[in-house]
C-alpha positions as CSV (number, residue, x, y, z in Angstrom):
1,M,61.6,-33.3,-41.1
2,T,64.9,-34.4,-39.7
3,K,65.5,-37.9,-38.4
4,A,66.1,-36.5,-34.9
5,T,62.7,-34.7,-35.0
6,A,60.9,-37.8,-36.2
7,E,62.5,-39.9,-33.4
8,R,61.4,-37.3,-30.9
9,I,57.8,-37.5,-32.1
10,E,58.0,-41.3,-32.2
11,K,59.1,-41.2,-28.5
12,M,56.1,-39.1,-27.7
13,A,53.8,-41.6,-29.5
14,R,55.2,-44.5,-27.6
15,A,54.8,-42.5,-24.3
16,N,51.1,-42.2,-25.2
17,D,51.0,-46.0,-25.8
18,L,50.8,-45.6,-29.5
19,K,53.1,-48.2,-30.9
20,D,51.7,-49.5,-34.2
21,Y,52.2,-46.7,-36.7
22,K,54.0,-45.8,-39.9
23,W,55.0,-42.4,-41.3
24,I,53.0,-41.3,-44.3
25,Q,53.2,-38.5,-46.8
26,P,49.8,-36.9,-46.7
27,S,49.9,-36.4,-50.4
28,S,49.7,-40.3,-50.7
29,I,46.5,-40.5,-48.8
30,I,43.7,-41.9,-51.0
31,T,40.5,-39.9,-50.9
32,G,37.2,-40.2,-52.8
33,H,33.8,-38.7,-53.2
34,W,32.3,-42.2,-52.6
35,V,33.5,-42.0,-49.0
36,R,31.3,-38.9,-48.4
37,A,28.4,-40.6,-50.2
38,K,28.7,-43.6,-47.8
39,C,28.4,-41.2,-44.9
40,M,25.4,-39.5,-46.5
41,Y,23.6,-42.7,-47.6
42,G,25.0,-45.4,-45.5
43,C,25.4,-44.0,-42.0
44,P,22.3,-44.0,-39.7
45,R,23.9,-41.1,-37.7
46,Y,24.4,-38.8,-40.8
47,G,23.7,-35.2,-39.8
48,Q,23.6,-36.1,-36.1
49,K,27.2,-35.4,-35.0
50,A,29.1,-32.2,-35.0
51,C,32.3,-33.8,-36.3
52,C,30.6,-35.7,-39.2
53,P,29.2,-34.7,-42.5
54,P,27.6,-32.3,-43.3
55,E,29.4,-30.4,-40.5
56,V,32.8,-30.9,-42.1
57,P,34.6,-29.3,-45.1
58,S,33.6,-30.2,-48.6
59,V,35.3,-33.1,-50.5
60,A,37.5,-30.7,-52.4
61,E,38.5,-28.8,-49.2
62,C,39.4,-32.1,-47.5
63,V,41.6,-33.1,-50.5
64,N,43.3,-29.7,-50.4
65,F,43.7,-29.9,-46.6
66,F,46.0,-33.0,-46.9
67,R,48.2,-31.1,-49.4
68,E,49.1,-28.5,-46.7
69,Y,51.2,-31.1,-44.8
70,K,54.4,-33.0,-45.6
71,S,54.4,-35.5,-42.8
72,G,52.0,-37.6,-40.9
73,I,51.8,-40.7,-38.7
74,F,49.2,-43.3,-39.7
75,F,48.1,-45.3,-36.6
76,H,46.8,-48.8,-36.6
77,F,44.6,-50.2,-33.8
78,A,43.4,-53.8,-33.8
79,R,41.0,-55.6,-31.3
80,K,38.5,-58.3,-31.1
81,F,35.4,-57.9,-28.9
82,K,33.4,-60.6,-27.1
83,K,30.6,-58.1,-26.6
84,P,30.1,-55.6,-29.4
85,K,29.0,-52.7,-27.1
86,T,32.4,-52.8,-25.3
87,R,34.0,-51.3,-28.4
88,F,32.7,-47.8,-27.5
89,S,34.8,-47.5,-24.4
90,W,37.8,-48.7,-26.4
91,Y,37.0,-46.0,-29.1
92,R,37.1,-43.3,-26.4
93,E,40.4,-44.7,-25.0
94,I,42.2,-44.8,-28.4
95,N,40.8,-41.4,-29.5
96,K,42.1,-39.9,-26.3
97,K,45.6,-41.3,-26.9
98,V,45.7,-39.8,-30.4
99,L,44.4,-36.4,-29.2
100,D,46.8,-36.4,-26.3
101,L,49.6,-36.9,-28.7
102,E,48.3,-34.1,-31.0
103,K,48.4,-31.8,-28.0
104,E,51.9,-32.8,-27.0
105,V,53.3,-32.5,-30.5
106,F,51.6,-29.1,-30.9
107,L,53.1,-27.9,-27.6
108,S,56.5,-29.0,-28.7
109,G,56.4,-26.5,-31.5
110,F,54.4,-28.1,-34.4
111,Y,51.7,-25.5,-34.5
112,K,49.9,-27.2,-37.4
113,A,49.5,-30.6,-35.7
114,F,46.1,-32.0,-36.4
115,A,44.7,-35.4,-35.5
116,L,42.0,-37.4,-37.2
117,P,41.2,-40.1,-34.6
118,P,40.2,-43.7,-35.4
119,A,36.6,-43.5,-34.2
120,T,33.8,-41.0,-34.2
121,C,33.8,-38.4,-31.4
122,S,32.2,-39.9,-28.3
123,L,33.3,-37.3,-25.7
124,C,29.7,-36.5,-24.8
125,A,26.8,-38.8,-24.0
126,Q,24.6,-36.9,-26.5
127,C,26.4,-35.3,-29.4
128,K,25.2,-31.9,-30.7
129,E,24.2,-31.9,-34.3
130,S,26.1,-28.8,-35.3
131,K,29.7,-27.6,-34.7
132,P,28.6,-24.3,-33.1
133,E,26.7,-26.2,-30.5
134,C,29.5,-28.7,-29.7
135,R,30.3,-28.9,-26.0
136,Q,33.9,-30.0,-26.6
137,P,35.1,-27.9,-29.5
138,L,38.8,-28.0,-28.5
139,A,38.9,-31.8,-28.2
140,S,36.4,-33.0,-30.9
141,R,37.9,-34.1,-34.2
142,P,36.5,-35.7,-37.4
143,T,37.5,-39.2,-38.5
144,L,39.4,-40.0,-41.6
145,E,36.2,-41.1,-43.2
146,A,34.6,-37.7,-42.4
147,F,37.5,-36.1,-44.4
148,C,36.8,-38.4,-47.4
149,V,39.8,-40.8,-46.8
150,D,39.4,-44.2,-48.4
151,V,40.7,-45.9,-45.3
152,Y,40.7,-49.4,-46.9
153,A,42.9,-48.3,-49.8
154,T,45.2,-46.1,-47.7
155,A,45.7,-48.8,-45.1
156,R,46.4,-51.5,-47.7
157,K,48.8,-49.1,-49.4
158,M,50.6,-48.8,-46.0
159,E,50.5,-52.7,-45.8
160,Y,48.1,-52.9,-42.9
161,P,45.4,-55.6,-42.7
162,V,41.9,-54.4,-43.3
163,Q,38.8,-56.1,-44.6
164,V,35.0,-55.7,-44.4
165,L,33.9,-57.5,-41.2
166,K,31.1,-59.9,-41.5
167,S,30.6,-60.4,-37.7
168,Y,31.7,-59.0,-34.4
169,E,33.7,-62.1,-33.7
170,E,36.3,-60.9,-36.3
171,E,39.2,-58.6,-35.3
172,M,38.5,-55.0,-36.0
173,N,41.2,-52.8,-37.5
174,R,40.8,-49.0,-36.9
175,F,43.1,-46.3,-38.2
176,G,43.9,-42.7,-37.2
177,L,46.2,-40.0,-38.4
178,L,48.3,-37.2,-36.9
179,L,49.3,-34.6,-39.5
180,I,52.5,-32.8,-38.6
181,E,54.2,-29.8,-40.2
């Protein structure tokens, strides 16, 4: 990707109010089987969302997926909440920004543009359990975790702050990715 092209995409990101990001080579993204195991055995919503396991590619397919790209933008979002439930409207807001950017980048000629938003899909009040039943198939996307990304290790590698939160009083760090080719 040329410097001029990167600058043009960065301008689009800023226009979508996405200002905290770093370019990443998708081949440097850290993945792991343990991430999928955490979904399977640590998430109370496992199997209940069309963009989450088991409705996503296998671990091997996810790893290979990242190899198909040479460039990406790794987004950082940080926020503290007084009331934990208010985070859900923020999730919808930041997901929309990333998805709007994906669409803009796609329409500017990057036909392989693909976003992995920072939060699980929350477009519908009640998510369907399978991808074929999804009411928003053009807008729904899996998270980095659904694609087996070790978000903690990848974020730290990118020199972003991230830690396991012990309470809702602590600042939350979320991360998303836009793959571009």
